[in-house]
N, C-alpha and C positions, 0 to 999 in steps of 0.2 A: 504493500500500500504506500509506504514512504517513498519507494522508488518511483511509483506512478506519479505522486504529487510533485516530486523533484523534476521528473521529466516534463510534466505539464508546465511547471514554472519556467523551465528552460525554453520550452516552446513559446510561451507567452513573451518572455524577455527577448528571445530571438526574433519573434514577429515584430515586437516594438522597435527593436534595433533596425530591422530591415525597413520598417515604415519610415523611421526617422531618416535613414540613409537615402531612401527614395525621395522623401520630401525635400531634403537638403539638395539633392541632385537636381530635382525639378525646379527648385527655387533658383539654383545657379543658372540652369539652362534658360529659364524664362525670366531672368532677373530684369532684363531690359524692358520686356513687355509689362511686367508688374510695375516697375518704376514709371514707365511711360504712362500707364493707365492712371497712376496716382496724380499725374500732371494734367490729365484731360479735364477741361472745364465742365464737360458733360451737359452743356447747353448749346443750342444752335446759335451761330453767330448773329443770325437775323433777330433773335430775341435778346441778345446780350447788350447790357448797358456798359459802355466803356468808361474808363476813368475820365476825370475832367481834362479838358484840353490845356496845354501849356500856354502861357502868355510870354511870348518872346521879347516883350518889352521889359520884362523883369529879369534880374540877374539870376534868380534861383531856377529859371528855366534853362539855364546853360550850365553844362558840366565844366566848361572852360570858357572864360571870357576875359580878354586882356584887362589888367588893372588900369593901364593907361591906354585909352582908346586913340589918343593922338598918335599917329604912326611914327615910330622911331626911324631915324635916318637909315640905320643898318638893317631894317626889316621892311622893305618896300613891297613885300608879298604877304598875302594872307593865306591861311589854311582853314578850309571848312571840313571838319572831321565828323563823320557819322559813325558812331560806335556800334560794335557787334551786339549779339544777344547776351544779356546779363540776367534777364528775368526767367526763372524756371517755368512758372505756370501754376496751375491749381484751379482756383475759381475763375481766373481771368484769362481771356484770350490775349489781351494786350495789357502790359504792365503800366501802372501809373508812374509818373516821374519821381514819385516820393517813396518807392518801394525800398525799404532799408537794405535788405540783403543784396538786391540788384545794384544799388548805388555803391555799396561797399566793394562789390566785384569790379564795378566800373572804375572807381577811384584807386583801388589797390592794385588791380591787375591790368585792366585795359589801358587806362590813360598812361601809366608809366611805360608800358611795353609797345603800344601801338601809336599813340599820339606823340610820345617822347621823341621819336626820330625827327619830327618836324618842328620841334621847339626852337631850334636855331635857324630854321628856314624862314619863319615868318610868324605873325600874330596868329594864334590858334583859337578858332571858334568851334566849340563842340556842343551842339544842342542836346538837351534831354528830349526824348520823344516817347510816345506811347508805343513802345516796341512790341512786336509779336513775341509771344512766349517761346521758350525753348521747345515746348511740346509741338509747336507748329512746324518745327524742323524734323520731327520724328514721325510725322504722318503726312500723307498726301491728300488728306480730306479737303473738300471745298471750303469748309469752315476755316481751316488753317490758312488757306490761300486768301480768304477774305480778311483775316487778321493781318496778314502781311501787306495787303493792299491798303488797309486802313492806316498802318504805320507810315506809309508814304506821305499821306496828307500832312502830317506833322513836319516831316523833313522838308517838304516843299515850302511850307509856311516859314520854317526856321531859316531856310536859305534866302527867301525873299526879304525877311526881316533883317538878316545880316547885310544884304546888299544895300537896303535903304538906309539903315541906321549906321552901319560901320564901314561897308565896303566901298560905296560910291564907285569911283573909277579905278580902284586898285586892282592889280593882277591878283589872281587867286589860284590855289591848288585845291582840288577835291580829293579827300581821302575817305574811303569807306572800307570797313572791315566786316566780312561775313554778311550778316543781315544788313549792316550798314552799307556794305559794298553793293549789294543787290539794289537797295533803295537809291544809292548814288548813281548806279548805272541808268536807272529810269530818269533820274534828275538830269543827267547829262543829255540824254536823248530828247526829253520833252522840254526842258527849261533852258538849255544852253546851246546845243548843237544847231538849232534853227534860228537862233537870235544873234546876229552879227555883233551887236554891242557887248554881249556876254562872251561869245565864243572867242573874240579877239583878246579878252582878258584872261582866258583860261591858260595857265602855264602848263599844267598836266593833271591827270587824274590817276590815282593809285587805288585800284580795287583789289584789296588784299583778301586772300582766301575767298574769292568770289568767282563763280562760273559765269562767263558771258561768251556767246558764240563768236568764234574767231572771224567768221565770214561777215559779221557786221562791222568789223574794224579793219577792213582792207585799206590799202594805201590811198584809194580814191574816196574813202568814206568821209563824211563831215568831220568825224573825230577818228582818225586812224590809230592803230596800235603804235606804241613807241618802239621804234626799230633800232635806235642807237642812243648812246649817252648824249646828253645835252640837247636833245630834240625837244621842242615844245609843242603845245596844242595837240597832245596825243594822250593815249590811254595805256596804262600798264596794269594788267590784270592777271591773276593766276590763282589756281587751287593747287594744294600740295599734298603729298603723301610720302611717307618714308619708303625707301627702297625695300622691296620684298613684301610690302603690306598690300596684298592684292584685294583684301576685303575692304580696306579703306578706299581704294580706287573704285571698286564696284559700288560702294555706297555713294561716293561723290558723283559718279556718272548716272546712277539710278535715281538719286533723290534731289539733285540740283535742279532748281526751277529757274527759268529765265522769263523776262517780260517779252511778250509778243507785241505786234503792232497795234493790237486792240487793248493793250495794257492788261492782258491776262497772264497769269503765271502758268507756264507750260514746261514740260520736260525738254531736255536737250534733244531727245529723239535722234541720236546718232550724230549730231553736229559736234564738231571738235571745239572744246573750250579754248579761249585765247590763253596763251601761256607765255608770260613775260618772265625772264630769268633775272632776278635782282643782282646776281653776281656778274652778269654780262651787260646789264643796262639796256636790254632789248629783247625782242622776240627772236629766238634762235634755237636750233636743235643741237647745237654744240654743247658738250658737257663742260661745265665750269668746275675746275678742280678746287679743292678746299683752300689752296694757297691764295685764291682770289677773295675769299671771305674776309671782309674788312673787320667785322666784329659782330658776334652774337652776344646776347646778354639776357640775364634774368633780372629785369628791373622791378619785379613785383615788390610793392611796399615802399618804393621810393617816392619822395615828395615831388610835386610837379616842378620841373626845372632842374632837378638834381641830375648830375652827369653819372651814368652807370659805368661800372668797370666792364671793359670789353674782353671777350675771348675770341681771339683771331683763329682763322683756319679751322673752324669747327666742322663745316659741312661742305660737300660738293653738291652740285645741283644740275639737273638736266631735264629738259622738257621731253616727255614721251607720251604721245597720243593725247596731247592737250593737258597733261598733268605734270606739275613740277615735282620730280622725284628727288628727294634729298637723302644723303647718307646719314648714318647714325651719328649724332653729335658726340664729340669726344668727352664733353663734360656732363656729369650726371645732373647738374643744375638745369640742363636744357632738355629735360624729359618730362613726360606727363605725370601729374600728381593731382591730389585732391579727391573730392567726392565723385560719384558716378556722374552727377549733373555737371560738375565743373569740367570733367574730362570730355564732355560732349560740346563744350564751348571752345573758343579759341584758346590756343596754348598760353600758359602763364609765363611765357618768355618770348623772345623774338630772335630767330636765327639770323635775320638780315637787318638788324637795327642800324648798324653803322653804314651798311651798304645803301639802305634807303635814304639815310641822312645825306650821304655824299651825292647820291643820284638826284635828290630833290634840290640840293644846293646848286648843283650844276645846271639843272633846268631853269631854276629861278634866276640864276645869274645870266643865262642866255636870254631869258625873257625881258629882263630889265636893262640888258646891254652892259652890265658891269659886274665884277665879282661882289658877292655879298660880304659885308664886314661882319665877321663872326668873332665874338669875344672869346678869348682863351679861357678854357675851363668852364664855359657856360653850357 
């Protein structure tokens, strides 16, 4: 009798252990679906009430706004910076500009790593906007596309406010990262390319980690791709993936949405993305060796304007089938970390920080017809 009871207990414990093991395994396999579902607002966008609109006449509607609006002599160029996704989601399709967690990620990670390279190039203007949530980048639902279209309205109003209040006739650079790059691409086409007074003032546009179709930026286009260093009135855009990470490439090609001529977000559908190589300063299929890498950095946590320490020769880069393939960084500080949601956002470092800075300085100098005066150590 005792042996039977012991055997029964072993069977029960064994069954429980197997159940737990299967549960853990299933949770691991489907962890992205589980976490993604937690970010789903679960209401149709048509019945959704978005957060209040920003007032771009107020300073708190800007993540970056120069303290001195009067243009300094050594910065004759402005930079209009559209930030990437920082808001995870949950109850909202679009995040309010006062979301605490999203604003911390913006100020701690995004601004130092992605706006930082342009600090010495010109006055930087970075609007807060009712961005589409991270969840909208994890699904291809129509509701998600509507949320991303909604975000564009804020960026358009912010750009117009910048030009009227601060920009006037000054040359400017457009910088957009990930979601911000997608919105900036539409801004370029609708608001700038067809307006000579604005187009002549555009120095260049950097669409970082942004898929745009290469065939729309041909040499005869209103805004062509940047083909060489120092060229102006052009667009530099790329999406990147580490060498050997074929899953990342598949996700980029399968989930990247572009604006069509009717302002709808559609799949690339076999069209090759534009691939600008920051190490070469142009569109090229040539492999750029790591020795050309002027400086990668992890600037996370630095105050605005602080100069980060650079790590040179960290990565090589080559455009393959429209995707910028990068080698594994030599420094562990240039590798992914953070929560599941944070790892789905832009990297908390910049492999091409110094390269972008030098590239933008050269294009700005060509646009104004003289080298820019850059303070040492700034």
